[in-house]
Residue frames relative to the residue before (quaternion, step in Angstrom):
aa qw qx qy qz dx dy dz
X 1.0000 0.0000 0.0000 0.0000 0.00 0.00 0.00
X 0.1215 -0.7600 0.6347 0.0698 3.56 -1.07 0.81
X 0.1205 -0.7907 0.5960 0.0708 3.56 -1.03 0.76
X 0.1059 -0.7770 0.6201 0.0241 3.53 -1.19 0.71
X 0.2433 -0.7284 0.6146 0.1805 3.54 -1.22 0.50
X 0.4280 -0.7217 0.4827 0.2511 3.57 -0.69 1.10
X 0.2300 -0.7730 0.5803 0.1130 3.54 -0.85 1.03
X 0.7511 -0.3925 0.2638 0.4606 3.61 -1.26 -0.05
X 0.6886 0.4693 -0.2907 0.4703 3.61 1.07 -0.64
X 0.6308 0.5047 -0.3407 0.4810 3.59 1.29 -0.09
X 0.5232 0.6616 -0.4070 0.3506 3.58 1.18 -0.49
X 0.7878 0.2792 -0.2394 0.4939 3.55 -0.88 1.00
X 0.5567 0.6115 -0.3930 0.4021 3.59 1.24 -0.22
X 0.5047 -0.6208 0.5063 0.3218 3.56 -1.07 0.74
X 0.5449 -0.6599 0.4065 0.3199 3.59 -0.84 0.98
X 0.6403 0.5282 -0.3450 0.4382 3.62 0.89 -0.82
X 0.6550 0.5008 -0.3162 0.4693 3.58 1.00 -0.77
X 0.6103 0.5447 -0.3467 0.4589 3.58 1.05 -0.76
X 0.6603 0.5078 -0.3147 0.4550 3.59 0.86 -0.94
X 0.6434 0.5166 -0.3241 0.4628 3.59 0.97 -0.81
X 0.6868 0.5041 -0.2927 0.4342 3.58 0.99 -0.80
X 0.7410 0.3897 -0.2323 0.4951 3.62 1.09 -0.58
X 0.6587 0.4163 -0.3188 0.5397 3.58 1.29 0.24
X 0.3125 -0.7432 0.5649 0.1757 3.55 -1.29 0.24
X 0.8558 -0.0412 -0.0182 0.5154 3.56 -0.71 1.19
X 0.2769 0.7464 -0.5445 0.2640 3.54 0.99 0.85
X 0.4021 -0.7277 0.4902 0.2617 3.64 -0.55 1.07
X 0.5754 -0.6067 0.4257 0.3459 3.56 -1.03 0.80
X 0.6333 0.5438 -0.3336 0.4380 3.57 0.99 -0.83
X 0.6769 0.4727 -0.2922 0.4826 3.60 1.00 -0.83
X 0.5786 0.5835 -0.3677 0.4353 3.58 1.09 -0.69
X 0.7535 0.3909 -0.2261 0.4777 3.60 0.71 -1.03
X 0.5653 0.5542 -0.3859 0.4736 3.57 1.20 -0.38
X 0.6395 0.5274 -0.3172 0.4608 3.57 1.05 -0.80
X 0.6209 0.5175 -0.3400 0.4807 3.56 1.07 -0.66
X 0.6764 0.5078 -0.3000 0.4411 3.59 0.85 -0.97
X 0.7287 0.4378 -0.2299 0.4738 3.58 1.04 -0.84
X 0.5130 -0.6759 0.4047 0.3409 3.59 1.27 0.11
X 0.4436 0.7048 -0.4516 0.3203 3.57 1.16 0.48
X 0.6671 0.3676 -0.2939 0.5774 3.57 1.33 0.16
X 0.0048 -0.8314 0.5498 -0.0806 3.54 -0.48 1.27
X 0.1147 -0.7358 0.6599 0.0999 3.52 -1.28 0.52
X 0.8299 0.0244 -0.0623 0.5539 3.56 -0.67 1.09
X 0.6506 -0.5528 0.2853 0.4356 3.58 1.08 0.87
X 0.6438 0.4850 -0.3338 0.4888 3.58 1.24 0.40
X 0.5928 -0.5583 0.4446 0.3731 3.56 -1.15 0.64
X 0.1422 -0.8164 0.5585 0.0363 3.57 -0.82 1.02
X 0.4168 -0.6954 0.5334 0.2412 3.54 -1.28 0.47
X 0.6439 -0.5555 0.3560 0.3875 3.62 -1.12 0.60
X 0.7247 0.4643 -0.2532 0.4418 3.58 0.98 -0.83
X 0.4042 0.7163 -0.4837 0.2994 3.61 1.23 0.00
X 0.2866 -0.7486 0.5767 0.1576 3.57 -1.00 0.92
X 0.4389 -0.7354 0.4580 0.2382 3.56 -0.63 1.14
X 0.1930 -0.7349 0.6374 0.1277 3.50 -1.27 0.59
X 0.5991 -0.5690 0.4112 0.3849 3.55 -1.07 0.68
X 0.7751 0.3146 -0.2583 0.4833 3.54 -0.91 0.99
X 0.4569 0.6792 -0.4576 0.3470 3.61 1.22 -0.17
X 0.2851 -0.7150 0.6102 0.1875 3.56 -1.10 0.78
X 0.1074 -0.7976 0.5931 0.0216 3.58 -0.60 1.19
X 0.0721 -0.7981 0.5982 0.0088 3.59 -0.73 1.07
X 0.1045 -0.8058 0.5829 0.0041 3.55 -0.74 1.14
X 0.1374 -0.7841 0.6036 0.0450 3.56 -0.52 1.23
X 0.3015 0.7437 -0.5038 0.3198 3.50 0.55 1.33
X 0.6287 -0.5655 0.3805 0.3744 3.58 -1.07 0.80
X 0.5808 -0.6504 0.3790 0.3100 3.57 -0.91 1.02
X 0.5852 0.6150 -0.3825 0.3647 3.60 1.03 -0.69
X 0.6685 0.5089 -0.3108 0.4445 3.61 1.11 -0.55
X 0.6356 0.4775 -0.3430 0.5004 3.56 1.31 0.10
X 0.5077 0.6590 -0.4187 0.3642 3.60 1.26 -0.18
X 0.8305 0.2129 -0.1725 0.4850 3.56 -0.97 0.89
X 0.3950 0.7349 -0.4820 0.2675 3.60 1.22 0.12
X 0.6614 0.4988 -0.3187 0.4606 3.58 0.91 -0.82
X 0.6160 0.5184 -0.3514 0.4779 3.57 1.11 -0.61
X 0.6343 0.5425 -0.3205 0.4480 3.55 1.08 -0.75
X 0.7790 0.3549 -0.1804 0.4845 3.57 0.93 -0.87
X 0.5186 0.6511 -0.4252 0.3554 3.60 1.17 -0.34
X 0.4190 -0.7306 0.4713 0.2617 3.62 -0.70 0.98
X 0.4249 -0.6381 0.5728 0.2901 3.52 -1.24 0.56
X 0.2375 -0.8396 0.4756 0.1115 3.54 -0.23 1.27
X 0.2692 0.7342 -0.5666 0.2596 3.54 0.46 1.29
X 0.4269 -0.6936 0.5170 0.2633 3.56 -1.03 0.77
X 0.1430 -0.7608 0.6268 0.0886 3.54 -1.24 0.58
X 0.4754 -0.6904 0.4744 0.2689 3.55 -1.09 0.75
X 0.3038 0.7100 -0.5904 0.2345 3.56 -0.24 1.28
X 0.3305 -0.7304 0.5634 0.1997 3.56 -1.28 0.36
X 0.3950 -0.7178 0.5232 0.2345 3.57 -0.91 0.91
X 0.1905 -0.7888 0.5794 0.0762 3.57 -0.84 1.06
X 0.7839 -0.0472 0.0650 0.6157 3.59 1.05 -0.80
X 0.0802 0.7951 -0.5979 0.0621 3.55 -1.07 0.74
X 0.1150 0.7473 -0.6529 0.0461 3.52 -1.15 0.78
X 0.7778 -0.3595 0.2196 0.4664 3.61 -1.19 -0.30
X 0.7373 0.4132 -0.2229 0.4857 3.61 1.20 -0.42
X 0.8272 0.2117 -0.0346 0.5193 3.53 0.87 -1.05
X 0.0937 -0.7264 0.6762 0.0794 3.50 -1.31 0.56
X 0.0500 -0.7981 0.6002 -0.0132 3.58 -0.49 1.22
X 0.0447 -0.8353 0.5448 -0.0581 3.54 -0.59 1.21
X 0.4064 -0.6339 0.5866 0.2983 3.52 -1.38 0.23
X 0.1866 -0.7676 0.6072 0.0854 3.55 -0.72 1.13
X 0.3373 -0.7415 0.5326 0.2296 3.61 -0.69 0.95
X 0.5986 -0.5373 0.4424 0.3967 3.55 -1.22 0.43
X 0.7257 0.4071 -0.3156 0.4561 3.56 -1.02 0.85
X 0.6628 0.4710 -0.3023 0.4974 3.59 1.24 -0.34
X 0.4292 -0.6915 0.5270 0.2447 3.56 -0.92 0.99
X 0.4375 -0.6399 0.5467 0.3168 3.58 -1.17 0.51
X 0.7864 0.1084 -0.0325 0.6072 3.57 0.92 -0.99
X 0.5984 -0.5771 0.4194 0.3647 3.54 -1.18 0.54
X 0.0935 -0.7752 0.6203 0.0739 3.56 -1.20 0.53
X 0.7439 -0.4312 0.2725 0.4317 3.57 -1.25 -0.19
X 0.5039 0.6368 -0.4409 0.3824 3.62 1.23 0.08
X 0.3931 -0.7197 0.4800 0.3116 3.57 1.16 -0.59
X 0.4285 0.6985 -0.4713 0.3261 3.60 1.26 0.09
X 0.5754 -0.5723 0.4480 0.3751 3.55 -1.16 0.57
X 0.2265 -0.7762 0.5778 0.1115 3.57 -1.09 0.73
X 0.6577 -0.4919 0.3923 0.4143 3.53 -1.32 0.27
X 0.6339 0.5324 -0.3417 0.4449 3.62 0.93 -0.84
X 0.6442 0.5081 -0.3275 0.4686 3.61 0.91 -0.83
X 0.6689 0.5103 -0.3004 0.4494 3.56 0.93 -0.90
X 0.6445 0.5127 -0.3190 0.4690 3.57 1.05 -0.76
X 0.6260 0.5193 -0.3385 0.4731 3.60 1.00 -0.76
X 0.6445 0.5078 -0.3187 0.4745 3.59 0.96 -0.85
X 0.6472 0.5326 -0.3121 0.4472 3.59 0.93 -0.91
X 0.7103 0.4472 -0.2584 0.4782 3.58 0.85 -0.97
X 0.6130 0.5351 -0.3437 0.4688 3.59 1.12 -0.64
X 0.6650 0.5016 -0.2983 0.4660 3.57 0.92 -0.92
X 0.6912 0.4734 -0.2708 0.4741 3.58 1.10 -0.73
X 0.4837 -0.6853 0.4194 0.3471 3.58 1.30 -0.09
X 0.5238 0.6500 -0.4023 0.3760 3.60 1.23 0.34
X 0.7838 0.1714 -0.1256 0.5835 3.59 1.24 -0.12
X 0.0219 0.7627 -0.6460 0.0213 3.50 -1.11 0.83
X 0.4260 -0.7174 0.4893 0.2539 3.58 -0.62 1.09
X 0.6559 0.5353 -0.3107 0.4321 3.56 1.02 -0.84
X 0.6862 0.4892 -0.2839 0.4573 3.60 1.14 -0.56
X 0.6752 0.4768 -0.2843 0.4856 3.57 1.30 -0.16
X 0.4505 -0.6539 0.5313 0.2953 3.54 -1.16 0.59
X 0.8461 0.0079 0.0703 0.5283 3.55 0.81 -1.01
X 0.6403 0.5935 -0.3435 0.3461 3.60 0.96 -0.80
X 0.0180 -0.7439 0.6680 -0.0022 3.52 -1.17 0.84
X 0.5167 -0.6319 0.4601 0.3495 3.64 -0.82 0.84
X 0.0436 -0.8138 0.5783 -0.0371 3.56 -0.99 0.86
X 0.4518 -0.6487 0.5294 0.3078 3.54 -1.29 0.35
X 0.4029 -0.7377 0.5038 0.1993 3.54 -1.10 0.80
X 0.7660 0.1619 -0.1221 0.6100 3.58 1.17 -0.47
X 0.2851 -0.7790 0.5445 0.1243 3.54 -1.15 0.59
X 0.1331 -0.7528 0.6378 0.0943 3.54 -1.14 0.74
X 0.5626 -0.5808 0.4609 0.3658 3.56 -1.14 0.62
X 0.6685 -0.5196 0.3464 0.4040 3.55 -1.18 0.54
X 0.7467 0.4230 -0.2261 0.4608 3.59 0.90 -0.86
X 0.6118 0.5339 -0.3462 0.4699 3.60 1.31 -0.04
X 0.2547 -0.7605 0.5785 0.1488 3.57 -0.97 0.84
X 0.4910 0.7135 -0.4437 0.2303 3.54 -1.23 0.21
X 0.7840 -0.3892 0.2664 0.4035 3.50 -1.43 -0.17
X 0.0023 0.7608 -0.6483 0.0304 3.53 -1.01 0.99
X 0.2956 -0.7520 0.5686 0.1545 3.57 -0.97 0.95
X 0.0648 -0.7710 0.6328 0.0293 3.57 -0.89 0.97
X 0.3087 -0.7426 0.5690 0.1719 3.55 -1.12 0.76
X 0.3603 -0.7547 0.5168 0.1831 3.56 -0.92 0.97
X 0.7884 0.1551 -0.0814 0.5897 3.59 1.20 -0.39
X 0.6753 -0.5382 0.3379 0.3744 3.54 -1.25 0.48
X 0.6463 0.5092 -0.3559 0.4432 3.67 0.85 -0.74
X 0.6522 0.5000 -0.3177 0.4730 3.59 0.99 -0.79
X 0.6296 0.5402 -0.3363 0.4458 3.58 0.99 -0.81
X 0.6794 0.4781 -0.2980 0.4701 3.59 0.86 -0.93
X 0.6813 0.5086 -0.3009 0.4320 3.58 0.88 -0.94
X 0.6928 0.4604 -0.2896 0.4734 3.61 0.87 -0.89
X 0.6152 0.5384 -0.3551 0.4534 3.60 0.99 -0.72
X 0.6642 0.4884 -0.3015 0.4789 3.58 0.98 -0.83
X 0.6367 0.5285 -0.3283 0.4555 3.59 0.99 -0.78
X 0.6500 0.4975 -0.3121 0.4823 3.58 0.98 -0.81
X 0.6271 0.5417 -0.3375 0.4465 3.59 0.99 -0.80
X 0.7217 0.4149 -0.2256 0.5061 3.57 1.09 -0.75
X 0.4469 -0.7012 0.4353 0.3450 3.61 1.33 0.21
X 0.3230 0.7785 -0.4760 0.2509 3.58 1.01 0.85
X 0.6884 0.3484 -0.2774 0.5725 3.57 1.32 0.16
X 0.2551 -0.7652 0.5741 0.1409 3.58 -0.67 1.12
X 0.1607 -0.8033 0.5712 0.0504 3.56 -0.79 1.08
X 0.0854 -0.7820 0.6159 0.0434 3.55 -0.99 0.89
X 0.1690 -0.7831 0.5976 0.0342 3.51 -1.17 0.80
X 0.2347 -0.6769 0.6584 0.2306 3.49 -1.41 0.19
X 0.0430 0.7847 -0.6183 0.0041 3.54 -1.16 0.60
X 0.3162 -0.6826 0.6171 0.2309 3.53 -1.33 0.35
X 0.0545 0.8071 -0.5808 0.0914 3.55 -0.69 1.11
X 0.5656 -0.6098 0.4440 0.3332 3.54 -1.22 0.54
X 0.8381 0.2442 -0.1685 0.4578 3.57 -1.09 0.77
X 0.5095 -0.6371 0.5048 0.2822 3.50 -1.44 0.13
X 0.1126 -0.7970 0.5932 0.0143 3.56 -0.51 1.25
X 0.4744 -0.6719 0.4866 0.2945 3.58 -0.91 0.89
X 0.5341 -0.6138 0.4751 0.3351 3.56 -1.09 0.74
X 0.3697 0.7264 -0.5309 0.2319 3.57 -1.08 0.69
X 0.4215 -0.6339 0.5651 0.3180 3.52 -1.36 -0.02
X 0.1322 -0.8233 0.5520 0.0100 3.54 -0.49 1.26
X 0.1505 -0.7836 0.5968 0.0847 3.54 -1.09 0.70
X 0.0466 0.7550 -0.6535 0.0284 3.52 -1.29 0.50
X 0.4078 -0.6762 0.5410 0.2894 3.56 -1.30 -0.10
X 0.2432 -0.8177 0.5217 0.0093 3.51 -0.81 1.22
X 0.0072 0.7833 -0.6213 0.0173 3.56 -1.02 0.87
X 0.0386 -0.7838 0.6198 -0.0072 3.54 -0.92 0.98
X 0.2483 -0.7801 0.5600 0.1272 3.55 -0.35 1.24
X 0.5944 -0.5817 0.4188 0.3646 3.56 -1.09 0.71
X 0.8430 0.1201 -0.1491 0.5028 3.55 -0.93 1.05
X 0.4763 0.6541 -0.4613 0.3640 3.64 1.20 0.09
X 0.4288 -0.7228 0.4829 0.2457 3.58 -0.98 0.82
X 0.7673 0.2283 -0.1461 0.5812 3.58 1.23 -0.39
X 0.3971 -0.6897 0.5468 0.2602 3.55 -1.21 0.51
X 0.3262 -0.7158 0.5807 0.2097 3.53 -1.31 0.32
X 0.1422 -0.7834 0.6012 0.0675 3.56 -1.05 0.85
X 0.1068 -0.7701 0.6262 0.0590 3.53 -1.21 0.61
X 0.4486 -0.6734 0.5128 0.2870 3.57 -1.10 0.68
X 0.7323 0.3439 -0.1978 0.5535 3.56 1.27 -0.42
X 0.5807 -0.5833 0.4392 0.3601 3.54 -1.17 0.58
X 0.0207 -0.7906 0.6113 -0.0295 3.56 -1.00 0.93
X 0.6020 -0.5509 0.4178 0.3994 3.61 -1.13 0.48
X 0.8080 0.2572 -0.2075 0.4878 3.57 -0.92 0.94
X 0.6211 0.5240 -0.3398 0.4735 3.57 1.26 -0.21
X 0.2547 -0.7616 0.5789 0.1413 3.59 -1.11 0.71
X 0.5189 -0.6588 0.4501 0.3070 3.55 -1.00 0.85
X 0.0810 -0.7620 0.6391 0.0657 3.55 -1.15 0.69
X 0.1156 -0.7625 0.6334 0.0636 3.54 -1.24 0.63
X 0.0333 -0.8067 0.5877 -0.0520 3.54 -0.76 1.12
X 0.2337 -0.7683 0.5821 0.1277 3.58 -0.76 1.04
X 0.0992 -0.8059 0.5837 0.0021 3.57 -0.83 1.05
X 0.0647 0.7786 -0.6209 0.0636 3.57 -0.90 0.99
X 0.3255 -0.7486 0.5511 0.1731 3.56 -0.79 1.08
X 0.2089 -0.8025 0.5505 0.0967 3.57 -0.62 1.15
X 0.7894 -0.0568 0.0677 0.6075 3.60 0.98 -0.84
X 0.0515 -0.7920 0.6079 0.0232 3.57 -1.16 0.59
X 0.2244 0.7478 -0.6019 0.1679 3.54 -0.97 0.93
X 0.8650 0.1101 -0.0786 0.4832 3.54 -1.20 0.66
X 0.7062 -0.4809 0.2649 0.4471 3.58 1.07 0.71
X 0.6485 0.4832 -0.3144 0.4971 3.59 1.30 0.08
X 0.1791 -0.7733 0.5991 0.1051 3.56 -1.00 0.85
X 0.2457 -0.7029 0.6464 0.1665 3.52 -1.15 0.79
X 0.0641 -0.8456 0.5290 -0.0319 3.57 -0.32 1.27
X 0.2473 -0.7004 0.6442 0.1824 3.51 -1.26 0.64
X 0.1393 -0.8105 0.5688 0.0105 3.52 -0.67 1.20
X 0.1346 -0.7640 0.6260 0.0796 3.56 -0.98 0.91
X 0.2543 -0.7668 0.5729 0.1381 3.56 -0.78 1.03
X 0.1618 -0.7751 0.6060 0.0768 3.55 -0.67 1.13
X 0.7241 0.1406 -0.1500 0.6583 3.54 1.36 -0.18
X 0.2539 -0.7830 0.5486 0.1465 3.57 -1.12 0.52
X 0.1281 0.7984 -0.5716 0.1392 3.56 -0.07 1.30
X 0.6786 -0.4894 0.3625 0.4106 3.55 -1.25 0.46
X 0.8651 -0.0076 -0.0303 0.5006 3.58 -0.91 1.03
X 0.2134 0.8365 -0.4926 0.1098 3.59 1.21 0.43
X 0.7050 0.4622 -0.2892 0.4536 3.59 0.73 -1.01
X 0.6731 0.5170 -0.3059 0.4313 3.56 0.83 -0.96
X 0.7108 0.4481 -0.2589 0.4763 3.56 0.88 -0.96
X 0.6744 0.5065 -0.3076 0.4404 3.59 0.94 -0.84
X 0.6483 0.5019 -0.3279 0.4693 3.59 0.96 -0.77
X 0.6201 0.5159 -0.3482 0.4776 3.60 1.06 -0.62
X 0.6358 0.5246 -0.3311 0.4593 3.60 0.95 -0.81
X 0.6853 0.4832 -0.2755 0.4701 3.57 1.05 -0.80
X 0.5567 -0.6346 0.3753 0.3828 3.58 1.28 -0.08
X 0.6720 0.4516 -0.2838 0.5137 3.57 1.27 0.33
X 0.0652 -0.8437 0.5321 0.0288 3.60 0.47 1.18
X 0.5436 -0.6191 0.4630 0.3269 3.53 -1.20 0.62
X 0.5021 -0.6230 0.5075 0.3198 3.53 -1.13 0.69
X 0.8213 0.2641 -0.1984 0.4652 3.55 -1.09 0.74
X 0.5451 0.6308 -0.3955 0.3854 3.59 1.27 -0.05
X 0.1890 -0.8243 0.5278 0.0788 3.56 -0.36 1.25
X 0.6378 0.5155 -0.3355 0.4635 3.58 1.23 -0.12
X 0.8157 0.1668 -0.0569 0.5509 3.58 0.88 -0.98
X 0.5541 0.6567 -0.3723 0.3510 3.58 1.26 -0.18
X 0.5313 -0.5885 0.5075 0.3374 3.52 -1.42 -0.10
X 0.4573 -0.7149 0.4457 0.2849 3.64 -0.56 1.08
X 0.6489 0.5202 -0.3327 0.4445 3.60 0.97 -0.77
X 0.6519 0.4992 -0.3075 0.4809 3.58 1.04 -0.79
X 0.6487 0.5157 -0.3172 0.4611 3.57 1.00 -0.80
X 0.6414 0.5068 -0.3243 0.4759 3.59 1.09 -0.65
X 0.6583 0.5108 -0.3128 0.4559 3.58 1.02 -0.78
X 0.7875 0.1385 -0.0586 0.5977 3.59 1.01 -0.86
X 0.1090 -0.8520 0.5084 0.0610 3.61 0.32 1.19
X 0.0603 0.7546 -0.6505 0.0618 3.53 -0.95 1.04
X 0.5532 -0.6365 0.4261 0.3274 3.57 -1.10 0.67
X 0.7994 0.1171 -0.0322 0.5884 3.59 1.06 -0.80
X 0.6497 -0.4812 0.3868 0.4436 3.57 -1.27 0.19
X 0.4353 -0.7205 0.4873 0.2321 3.55 -0.95 0.96
X 0.3915 0.6974 -0.4835 0.3557 3.55 0.38 1.31
X 0.0528 0.8035 -0.5878 0.0783 3.57 -0.84 0.99
X 0.3517 -0.6963 0.5883 0.2129 3.56 -1.02 0.92
X 0.0725 -0.8616 0.5020 -0.0178 3.56 -0.33 1.28
X 0.8300 0.1372 -0.0683 0.5363 3.61 1.13 -0.32
X 0.0736 -0.7494 0.6566 0.0433 3.53 -1.21 0.70
X 0.0196 0.7875 -0.6160 -0.0019 3.57 -0.96 0.80
X 0.3343 -0.7375 0.5588 0.1790 3.53 -0.77 1.12
X 0.5617 -0.6050 0.4470 0.3444 3.57 -1.07 0.74
X 0.5470 -0.5973 0.4733 0.3465 3.55 -1.24 0.47
X 0.8642 0.1735 -0.0978 0.4621 3.55 -1.31 0.42
X 0.0872 0.8129 -0.5651 0.1108 3.57 0.78 1.04
X 0.3986 -0.7560 0.4785 0.2017 3.56 -0.86 1.01
X 0.5823 0.5984 -0.3863 0.3920 3.60 1.06 -0.67
X 0.5099 -0.6834 0.4211 0.3093 3.64 -0.72 1.01
X 0.6772 0.4875 -0.3056 0.4586 3.58 0.96 -0.79
X 0.7472 0.4210 -0.2155 0.4668 3.58 0.98 -0.87
X 0.4342 0.7337 -0.4478 0.2695 3.59 1.23 -0.29
X 0.6393 0.5555 -0.3223 0.4229 3.59 1.03 -0.75
X 0.6896 0.4652 -0.2779 0.4804 3.60 1.23 -0.41
X 0.3320 0.7704 -0.4938 0.2290 3.62 1.24 0.07
X 0.8515 0.1128 -0.1199 0.4979 3.56 -0.79 1.08
X 0.4579 0.7157 -0.4364 0.2960 3.60 1.25 -0.07
X 0.1863 -0.7677 0.6065 0.0902 3.56 -1.03 0.91
X 0.1109 -0.7596 0.6385 0.0548 3.54 -1.03 0.86
X 0.0841 -0.8016 0.5918 0.0102 3.58 -0.67 1.14
X 0.3840 -0.7550 0.5028 0.1726 3.54 -1.01 0.88
X 0.1951 -0.8161 0.5331 0.1088 3.62 -0.44 1.14
X 0.6527 0.5670 -0.2969 0.4055 3.60 1.25 -0.15
X 0.3967 0.7304 -0.4785 0.2831 3.62 1.25 0.06
X 0.2870 -0.7861 0.5296 0.1383 3.59 -0.95 0.91
X 0.4892 0.7210 -0.4177 0.2576 3.63 1.19 -0.22
X 0.5904 0.5464 -0.3901 0.4479 3.61 1.04 -0.54
X 0.6612 0.4919 -0.3022 0.4790 3.58 0.98 -0.83
X 0.6335 0.5190 -0.3335 0.4669 3.60 1.03 -0.74
X 0.6301 0.5326 -0.3305 0.4584 3.57 0.99 -0.81
X 0.6641 0.5016 -0.2986 0.4671 3.59 0.90 -0.94
X 0.6712 0.5049 -0.3003 0.4521 3.58 0.94 -0.87
X 0.7072 0.4707 -0.2697 0.4535 3.59 0.89 -0.90
X 0.7810 0.3509 -0.1673 0.4888 3.57 0.97 -0.82
X 0.3904 -0.7232 0.4808 0.3055 3.58 1.21 -0.36
X 0.6278 0.5139 -0.3370 0.4776 3.58 1.20 0.46
X 0.4559 -0.6552 0.5247 0.2960 3.54 -1.32 0.01
X 0.4707 -0.6475 0.5116 0.3123 3.55 -1.18 0.58
X 0.6217 -0.5489 0.3991 0.3912 3.55 -1.25 0.42
C-alpha cells in the first residue's frame, strides 16, 4: 500500500488522473477494477474515479508495488536549459518569449523543449521541486509551432494552469501577432471555415461553411510595406491550428519563410530560416471572474524580443513605422 497527502497543486484534480500520475504503466482496466474493489481510498473510505481532491486529503492506494517502480524517473524533469527570455513573472505565471526553432514540447528528436527549459528555470530558482510534488509539473498553456517565435504562457501551479487553460478555451485572452507576408492585403477582419483532420500535417480552409469545419476570424492590419513585403499586425479572434499561416495564404498573401503554407518562389526570393511569424501581444479580458485570475483583468503583455521589424528592415532596406 502507498499513501499520499494531497497538496495545493493536487487540489481539484480528478482522483483517477492523480492515481495515473503517481503510478507507472498501470493498465486502465486494473485502475478501474481497483476503484470497484475499494482498493483506492480517500480519508479511509472507498472513493470514486471522478472525486475531486481537496488539499489535505489522505489517498491510500492498495495496488501492487510494481506499478510504483520508476515513477520518480517518469516525473523527474530533464534539467536542460533552453534559450528563452522572460517577459513577465509572478507567483502564478511565467510568460516568456520563445525563439523560432525551439520546440514547445519534447518530441522524438530528443531536442530540448521550452517546457524542459522552464522546469529547469523554476528548479534553479527554488520554485519547483519534482520530489516535493505528487503529480504536478509546470506546463505551458498555449503552444506555438517550432518555427514561430513569441509569447508563451506557463503556469507555475496547478490552479493557475487550470484557470488559464479555461480562459483560453473561452477566448478570454486576445492574442496579437506580427508577420511578414507577400503583397499588400487590405485591412479588415476576415472569416473562413477551418478543418484539421487528426494526424494531418496541414489544415484545410473553406470560404463557405461546411460540415465539420469551424469558423475562424482573423484581423489583418498593414503596418509597413516596401519592396513587395508587408509587415502585418494580426489579431486572432479565434485560435485554431495554423490559423494565421493558412488564412494569409488563402487571402493571397503567404508568409515569408513558410515551407508548409508558403509560396516556394517567394521563399526563394526572400530566404528566411523559419516562417516570419511572432506572437507579440496578450491581453486578458476585463473584469475576470475567476478569483485567481481577477488580478490580471485588462492586463496587457507586450513582447520586446520580436525580430520581425529588424527582418523587415533588412529585407526591404527600409524602416518600420
